[in-house]
N, C-alpha and C positions, 0 to 999 in steps of 0.2 A: 481665172487662176485656180489651181488645184493645190490645196494645202497637203503637205506630205509628212510633217513632223513637228512636234512640239519642241521647245527649247530643251537642251540636254544637260545644262549645268553651268556653273560659274567658273571661269578660267582666270589665271593670273595675268595673261597678256592678250592683246587683240589677236596676235598671230595664232596663239593656241586655240582661241575660240573659232576663228575662221578656218584654220586647217582642220580641226576636228569636224566642223560642220561640212566641209567639202569632202572629207573622207566618207562621212556618212551619206552625203549626196551621191557619191560614186556607187554606194552599195544599194541605194533604194530608188534613185531617179531613173526614169526611162532614158537611155542614152540617145534617143532620137530627138529629145527636146532639152532646151536649157532649163535649169532650175537654180534657185538661189535663195538668199535671204540677207539679213543684216546682222551686225554685231553692235550691241548696246553697252554703254557704260552702266554698271549696276553697283550696288553696295558690295564691296569686296572683290571687284574685278570686272570681267566682261562676259556677256552672255550672247550666244547666237540665237537668233529667232528661229522659228520653224521654217521649213523649206516650202517654197511654192514653185509650181511649174506653169508656164504659159501654155503648155501643150503645142508650142510652136518651135521649129528648129532654131530660130534665131530670135533672141531677145526675151527677157523676162522682166516684167514691170514690178519693181520693188517698192513703188511709191506708197502702197498701203502700210508698209513697215516703217517708213521714215518718220522721225520725230527728233526733237532736240538732243536726245540721248544717244543717237546713232553715231558711231565713230568709224564704221567700215561697212562695206557690202561685199558679198561674195556670190559667185555664180559659176556654172559650168559652161564650157564651149563644146558643142557636139563635134564629132569627127565624121565628115562625109567627103565625097569627091568634090563637092561644091565649095568647101571652105578649108580643106586640108592645108593649102599653102599659108593660111593666116590664122588657123585655129589656136596657135600657140601665142598669139598677140592679143592685147587688149584692143577692142575696137575703138575707133575715134569717139563714138558716143559713150563708151565705158569711161574713157579718160576724161572727156569733157564733164561728164556727170560727177566724177570724183573731184575734179577741180572745182566745179561750181558749188558742190555740197560740202567741200572741205572734209572729205572722208577718204580713207584708204580703200583701195579696191583689191579684191582677191579673185583669182580665176583659176579653175581647174580645166586644163585642156584634156579632152578625152582622146586626143591623138598621141600625145607624148606622156600623159598621166602626171605631169608636173603641176604643182600649185605655184602660181606667180602672185607677187604682191606689187602693186603700183601705189606709191605715196606721192601725190602731187607736190608735196613740200620738199621732197628729196630727189625724185626721179624726173628726168626729162621726158616730155611727151613727144611722140613721133620720132623716136630715137633710132629706129631700125629700118633699113631699106628692105623692102620685100619685092622681089622680082617675079613677075608672072611669065609663063611660057609665051604669052602674047607679046611680050616685050614691054608691057606697061610696068612702071615702077611706082610704088606708093610707099609712104612712111607710116609705120605703126609703132605703138608703144609696147615694149617687151616686158618691162618691170624686172623683178628679181625672183629667182626660184627660191621658195622658202619651204618647200615640202614636196612630197610625191605620194601617189597612191599605188600600192602593189596591185597589178592587174587582177590577181587572183581574188581580191577583195571587192571586186566591182560587180554590178548588176550584169554587165556585159559578159564577164567570165561565168557568172551563174547561168545565164541564158545559153552560153556555148556548151557548158557541161550538160544542161538539161537536153539540148538538141542532140548531143552525142549519145546520151543515154537512150533517147527515143529511137535513134537510128539503130542502136544495138538491140533494143527490145523488138524491133520489127525484123531483125535478122539481116538488115542491110549493112553495108560497109560504113564504118564510122569515119567521117571526114577528119582530116588532120586538124590539130588544134589551131594551126595557123589559118586554115581555110575557114574554120568556125569563127575565129576572132575577126577575120576580115569581113565575112558575111554579116556578122552581128553588128560590128561597129560601123562599117561603111555602108551597109544596106545592099540591096540587090543591084 
C-alpha cells in the first residue's frame, strides 16, 4: 500500500468528511488504481484518514485503517474498458464489507464522476440489474448519489492538460480534449 495523504480536518457529518476525501482523491490519486480510506468519529465530528492506494486497478485493502471508531469507508473505482459497465456500482465485496462492518460506504466512479453512498441500514443490496453485451445479467448495489467531482479538478484532467501542452511545445497537433480525456482515463 502507498500512503498518499494525511487527514485534512474535522467535519460536522460523515458525508462531508467522505465527500471531501474523495474529491481530494480525484485530484491526487493515479486514475489507473483504486485508492481510498476511512472516516472516523472524533471529538467534534468526523475525520477522514489518509489515502492509500494498492497500485492495483481493482481493490484497495483498508484493513490497516479499521478500528472501533470507524463509521465509514471510501474509495475510487477506475474507469476502463474492462469495468465501464459496472464502475458506477458498489461491488458485491464492497457491499458485504459495509454490511459486516456496520459502516457506510462511499465510492467515486471515475467514469461518471459521481460520489455514491451505500448505507446497509437504509439501502437495499444488489438492487440494480446490470446487463452485459454477452447477455449475462447480474445485480449490483447502486447506492445514492451524494456528490460529484468536476472533471477539471481531477488528476486525469491535469494529465490531459499536460499532454496537450507537450504536444504544442513539440510543434505537433494538439489532440482534442475529448481524445485526451478518453486516452487518459480509459488507457491505450
